[in-house]
C-alpha positions in Angstrom: -5.0 -6.8 -13.8 -2.5 -4.2 -12.7 -1.9 -0.7 -13.4 1.5 1.2 -13.0 0.0 3.3 -10.3 -1.4 0.1 -8.5 0.3 -3.2 -7.2 2.5 -4.7 -9.3 3.6 -7.6 -7.6 0.4 -8.8 -6.0 0.3 -10.8 -2.4 -2.2 -13.6 -3.2 -3.6 -15.9 0.0 -3.3 -19.2 -2.1 -1.4 -20.7 -5.1 -3.2 -22.6 -7.7 -1.2 -25.7 -9.0 -1.7 -27.9 -11.9 0.5 -30.6 -13.9 1.4 -28.0 -16.4 4.8 -27.4 -18.0 4.9 -24.6 -20.3 8.1 -23.3 -22.2 7.6 -19.6 -23.2 10.0 -17.9 -25.7 9.9 -14.1 -25.8 11.8 -13.3 -29.1 13.1 -10.0 -30.5 12.3 -9.8 -34.3 14.9 -8.6 -36.6 12.5 -7.7 -39.6 13.0 -4.5 -41.0 9.4 -4.1 -41.7 8.2 -5.2 -38.3 10.8 -2.4 -36.2 10.9 -3.6 -32.7 8.4 -6.6 -32.6 8.7 -9.5 -30.6 6.8 -13.0 -30.4 5.9 -15.0 -27.1 5.6 -18.7 -27.9 5.0 -21.5 -25.5 4.1 -25.0 -25.3 1.8 -26.8 -22.5 3.0 -30.2 -21.6 -0.6 -30.8 -20.6 -3.3 -29.6 -22.6 -6.0 -27.6 -20.9 -8.9 -25.5 -22.3 -7.5 -22.1 -21.5 -6.0 -19.1 -22.9 -2.5 -17.2 -23.0 -2.7 -13.3 -22.8 0.2 -10.9 -22.8 -0.3 -7.4 -21.0 1.6 -4.5 -21.0 1.8 -2.5 -17.8 0.2 1.1 -18.7 0.0 4.3 -16.3 -3.4 4.1 -15.7 -4.0 0.3 -16.8 -3.0 -3.1 -18.3 -3.1 -3.1 -22.1 -3.8 -6.3 -23.5 -1.2 -7.0 -26.0 -2.3 -10.2 -27.5 -4.1 -13.5 -26.5 -4.6 -16.8 -27.8 -6.5 -19.9 -27.1 -4.1 -22.7 -26.9 -4.1 -25.4 -29.4 -4.7 -29.0 -29.3 -1.2 -29.5 -28.9 -0.6 -27.1 -26.4 1.2 -24.5 -28.3 0.6 -20.8 -28.2 2.3 -17.9 -29.9 1.9 -14.1 -28.9 3.0 -11.2 -30.8 3.6 -7.2 -29.8 5.6 -4.1 -30.5 7.7 -1.9 -28.4 9.8 1.3 -29.2 11.0 1.4 -25.6 11.9 -1.0 -22.7 8.4 -2.3 -21.1 7.1 -3.8 -18.0 4.8 -7.1 -19.2 2.6 -9.3 -17.2 2.2 -12.9 -18.8 -0.8 -14.7 -18.0 -1.9 -18.4 -18.7 -5.4 -19.1 -18.0 -5.9 -18.6 -13.9 -2.6 -18.9 -13.0 -0.5 -16.4 -11.2 1.4 -13.9 -13.6 4.7 -13.8 -14.5 6.2 -10.3 -14.8 8.7 -9.6 -17.3 10.7 -6.8 -18.3 11.6 -6.3 -22.0 13.9 -4.3 -23.9 13.9 -3.9 -27.7 15.9 -6.6 -29.3 15.8 -9.1 -26.4 15.6 -12.7 -26.5 14.2 -14.0 -23.4 13.5 -17.5 -22.6 11.1 -18.2 -19.8 10.5 -22.0 -18.8 7.7 -22.5 -16.4 7.1 -25.7 -14.3 3.4 -25.5 -12.9 3.6 -28.6 -10.6 5.5 -26.2 -8.0 4.6 -22.7 -10.1 5.1 -19.9 -9.1 8.4 -20.8 -7.6 9.1 -23.2 -10.7 10.1 -21.0 -13.2 13.5 -19.6 -14.5 14.4 -16.6 -16.8 17.3 -16.7 -19.6 18.3 -13.8 -21.8 17.2 -10.9 -19.7 18.9 -9.4 -16.8 15.8 -7.3 -15.5 13.6 -10.4 -15.9 15.8 -12.3 -13.6 15.8 -9.7 -11.2 12.2 -9.6 -11.0 12.3 -13.4 -10.5 14.5 -13.0 -7.7 12.4 -10.3 -6.0 9.1 -12.7 -6.4 10.9 -15.4 -5.1 11.9 -13.4 -2.1 8.3 -11.8 -1.8 6.8 -15.4 -1.8 8.9 -16.3 1.2 7.8 -13.3 3.1 4.1 -14.3 1.9 4.8 -17.7 3.5 5.8 -16.4 6.7 3.1 -13.6 7.0 0.4 -16.8 6.2 2.1 -18.5 8.9 1.8 -15.8 11.3 -1.7 -15.3 10.2 -2.8 -19.1 11.3 -0.8 -19.2 14.6 -2.4 -15.8 15.4 -6.2 -17.3 14.7 -5.2 -20.2 16.6 -4.4 -18.5 19.5 -7.7 -16.9 19.6 -8.7 -20.1 21.2 -7.1 -19.1 24.7 -8.7 -15.7 25.4 -6.9 -15.3 28.6 -3.4 -14.7 26.8 -5.0 -13.3 23.7 -3.8 -9.7 24.2 -0.2 -11.0 25.2 -0.2 -13.3 21.8 -1.4 -10.6 19.8 1.6 -8.2 21.0 3.6 -11.0 20.1 2.5 -11.6 16.6 2.5 -8.0 15.9 5.9 -8.0 16.7 7.0 -10.9 14.5 4.8 -9.7 12.0 6.5 -6.1 11.8 10.1 -7.9 12.3 9.3 -10.0 8.8 8.2 -6.8 7.0 11.5 -5.0 8.3 13.8 -7.5 7.2 12.3 -7.5 3.8 12.1 -3.8 3.5 15.9 -4.0 4.3 16.2 -6.4 1.4 14.6 -4.5 -1.0 16.0 -1.2 -0.4 19.7 -3.1 -0.9 18.2 -4.6 -4.0 17.1 -1.2 -5.4 20.7 0.3 -4.5 22.2 -2.5 -6.0 20.5 -2.6 -9.3 19.8 1.1 -9.7 19.6 0.9 -13.3 17.4 -1.9 -13.7 13.7 -1.3 -14.2 13.1 -4.2 -11.9 13.5 -1.8 -9.0 10.0 -0.4 -9.9 8.6 -3.8 -8.8 10.8 -3.7 -5.6 9.3 0.0 -5.0 5.6 -0.8 -5.2 5.5 -4.0 -3.2 2.3 -4.2 -0.8 1.9 -7.0 2.1 -0.9 -7.7 4.3 -3.2 -10.3 5.5 -6.7 -8.5 5.5 -5.3 -5.2 4.1 -2.5 -4.9 1.4 -0.2 -1.8 2.8 2.5 -0.6 1.0 6.4 -1.7 2.1 7.6 1.7 1.1 5.6 4.7 2.5 5.2 7.4 0.3 6.3 10.1 2.8 8.5 8.5 5.5 10.4 6.7 2.4 10.3 9.8 -0.1 14.0 9.4 -0.6 13.8 5.6 -1.6 11.2 6.9 -4.5 13.8 9.6 -5.3 16.8 7.5 -5.6 14.9 5.1 -8.2 13.1 8.1 -10.0 16.5 9.8 -10.5 18.2 6.7 -11.5 15.8 5.5 -14.2 14.8 8.8 -15.4 17.7 9.7 -17.2 18.0 6.1 -18.0 14.6 5.3 -19.6 12.9 8.7 -20.3 10.4 7.2 -22.7 9.4 4.0 -20.9 5.9 4.4 -19.6 6.7 2.7 -16.1 9.3 5.4 -15.5 7.2 8.5 -16.9 4.4 7.1 -14.2 7.1 7.2 -11.6 8.2 10.5 -12.2 4.9 11.8 -12.1 4.0 10.2 -8.8 7.8 11.6 -7.2 7.0 15.1 -8.6 3.5 15.0 -6.8 5.0 13.3 -3.8 7.8 15.8 -3.0 4.8 18.5 -3.4 2.6 16.8 -0.6 6.0 16.5 1.4 6.4 20.2 1.4 2.9 21.0 2.2 3.1 18.5 5.0 6.2 20.0 6.4 4.2 23.4 6.4 1.3 22.1 8.1 3.6 20.4 10.9 5.1 23.7 11.7 1.9 25.4 11.5 0.1 22.6 13.6 2.2 23.3 16.7 1.6 24.0 20.3 1.1 27.6 21.1 -0.2 28.4 17.8 -3.6 29.8 16.8 -5.2 26.8 15.1 -5.8 27.2 11.5 -9.9 27.4 10.2 -10.3 23.4 10.3 -12.7 22.2 8.2 -13.6 18.5 8.2 -16.8 16.6 6.6 -18.1 13.4 9.2 -18.9 10.1 7.2 -22.9 11.3 7.4 -22.0 14.1 5.2 -22.1 16.8 8.1 -19.6 19.9 7.8 -17.8 20.9 11.0 -15.7 24.0 11.4 -13.9 25.7 14.4 -16.8 28.1 14.6 -19.1 25.5 15.9 -17.1 25.0 19.1 -16.7 28.5 20.0 -15.2 29.2 23.3 -15.1 25.2 24.1 -12.2 23.0 24.0 -11.7 20.4 20.9 -10.1 17.3 20.6 -9.3 15.5 17.5 -8.4 11.9 17.8 -6.4 10.4 14.8 -7.0 6.8 14.4 -7.6 3.9 12.2 -9.7 0.6 12.4 -6.6 -1.4 11.3 -4.3 0.1 14.0 -5.1 -1.3 17.3 -3.5 1.0 19.5 -5.1 4.0 17.8 -8.6 2.3 18.4 -7.9 2.0 21.7 -7.2 5.5 22.4 -10.3 6.4 20.4 -12.7 4.2 22.7 -11.3 5.5 25.9 -11.7 9.2 24.9 -15.4 8.2 23.6 -15.9 6.5 27.2 -15.0 9.5 28.8 -17.2 11.7 26.7 -20.1 9.6 27.5 -19.7 9.5 31.0 -18.7 13.3 31.3 -21.7 15.3 33.3 -20.9 18.4 31.4 -21.3 18.8 27.4 -18.6 21.2 26.4 -15.9 18.9 25.6 -16.0 18.4 21.8 -14.3 15.4 20.4 -14.0 14.9 16.6 -12.5 11.4 15.3 -10.5 11.8 12.2 -10.1 8.2 10.6 -7.2 7.1 7.7 -9.4 4.1 6.9 -10.0 3.1 3.4 -13.2 0.8 4.0 -16.6 2.5 4.4 -18.1 -0.7 5.5 -15.6 -1.4 8.2 -15.6 1.8 9.5 -19.2 2.1 10.0 -19.2 -1.5 11.5 -16.4 -0.5 14.2 -18.7 2.5 15.3 -21.8 0.7 15.4 -20.1 -2.2 17.3 -18.3 -0.1 19.8 -20.9 2.7 20.1 -18.7 5.6 19.1 -21.0 8.8 19.6 -18.4 11.3 18.1 -18.9 12.6 14.8 -15.9 10.6 12.6 -14.5 12.4 9.4 -12.9 10.2 6.9 -12.1 10.6 3.0 -11.0 7.1 2.8 -7.8 7.7 1.3 -5.4 6.2 4.0 -2.2 8.1 4.3 -3.0 10.3 1.2 -6.1 11.6 3.0 -6.4 15.3 3.0 -6.4 15.4 6.9 -3.1 14.1 6.7 -1.6 17.7 5.7 -4.4 19.7 6.7 -3.6 18.6 10.4 0.1 17.8 10.0 -0.5 13.9 11.3 2.6 12.2 11.3 1.4 8.9 12.7 -0.9 7.1 14.6 -2.2 7.2 17.4 -2.2 10.8 17.8 -4.4 13.5 19.9 -4.6 17.0 19.0 -6.0 19.1 21.8 -7.2 23.0 21.5 -8.1 24.9 24.3 -11.2 27.4 24.8 -9.7 29.8 22.6 -8.7 27.5 20.0 -4.8 27.9 20.8 -3.0 24.3 20.2 -2.4 23.2 23.4 -0.8 20.1 22.8 -0.7 17.1 20.3 1.0 13.6 20.5 -1.1 13.1 23.5 -2.2 9.8 24.9 -5.8 9.6 25.9 -5.4 9.5 29.6 -3.4 12.5 29.3 -5.9 14.1 27.4 -8.6 13.2 30.1 -6.2 14.1 32.8 -6.2 17.9 31.2 -9.6 18.3 30.5 -10.4 17.1 34.0 -8.1 19.7 35.5 -9.4 22.7 33.2 -12.8 21.7 34.7 -11.9 21.7 38.0 -10.2 25.1 37.8 -13.4 26.6 35.8 -11.4 27.4 32.4 -14.8 26.1 30.8 
C-alpha cells in the first residue's frame, strides 16, 4: 500500500485479469448528522471470495477507511467521512488499485470491467478522478512499451557479438519513451494546474528492475514548485498537498545547499575536509591520504557508463607499481546486496562508500555531484585539480604526475 511520500501510481510487471464486472458508486451523503460522509457501493457480476477495501492516502501511510467481505450476491458497501478533498485507493481483492480524488459532496460513479481491467474502467461525476484515469491510461501505454523493450533486450543477449550495440540502442529507445512521457506529464500538469490529479503525475516512477522517479527532485525542482504553488493556495488542508509542500520546502533547502557545494568543489580550491564511511563501516578522511593524490569515482551499479569508468580506474590501480594513488568509489545505489555482488564479481579492491539513498545521498551534496559518471581528482596538496574527468583522462594525469615525480 502507498503513502504520499512513496510512489502513488505503481508500475507492475503483470496485470491480473478476471471475469469480473463491478459497478462502484461513490456517493456524498447529505445528512446533517453525518457531515461530509460518503459511501462506496459496488456489485460484482461474477461472485468471488474476496473483499473490498477503501484507503485514504495519508502523509506517511495509507489509512484504511473501511473494508467489507463481498456478499453472496456480489454486493458491497464502504463508508467514510472527509472534511477536505483527499486522495483514495479502491482495492478489490488482489486486483490493481483504482485511484480517486474525492471532494466533500462529490457524487462519483466508477464502472469497472475486469475482463480488460485496469484499462477497462470509467469515472463519472469527478473531473479530478477522470484526469487520474487519463494519466493511468497513458502510464499503462508507457509500461507496455517498457515491457516490450525489456523483452527484446533479453532476446538480444542470444547474440553476444552485437550485445553492446544492441544495448546502446535499447537504452536510447527506453530514454526516448520516458522523455516523451515526461513531456506529456509536464503538459498534463500545466493544463490542469488546479487539480489534485497533478500530484499523481508528479510522483510517477518507472523502471524494469528499479523504479526511478520520472521527475527528478533536483533537476525538476521547478515542476515540484509549480504544483506546490498552485495547490497550496487551493487546498491548504488537504493531506496530499501538505505532504507536497513539506517535500518542496525540504527540496529548496537541499538545492541551495547543493549549489553551495558545487561552488565550493571547483578546480583550484582547497578541498573541504571530506569524510566518507565505507560499506564496511570504515571512516575515511583526507588526513588519511596526506601528501598523496586522491581520486573520487562517483558511480552506481545501475548506470553502465559510470560502472565502466570505475572498473577502468580499478584495473589501473591494481596494475600500478606504486601504492601512492588513492582511489575511493562513491556509490549512489540503493541495494546493499546488488552493490556487494558487483564488488565481488568484478574484484573491486578500492574502498567503496554508499549510504544507499540514491540521489538523496549526503554525498551528492558533500561533493556537489550533478551527474554520473563523474571523477574528482585532488593533487598531493589536496587542491581540486579537476572534476568531470573520464577514467582515461584521470589515468593520463596521474601517469604524468608520476613521470615528473610530483609524488
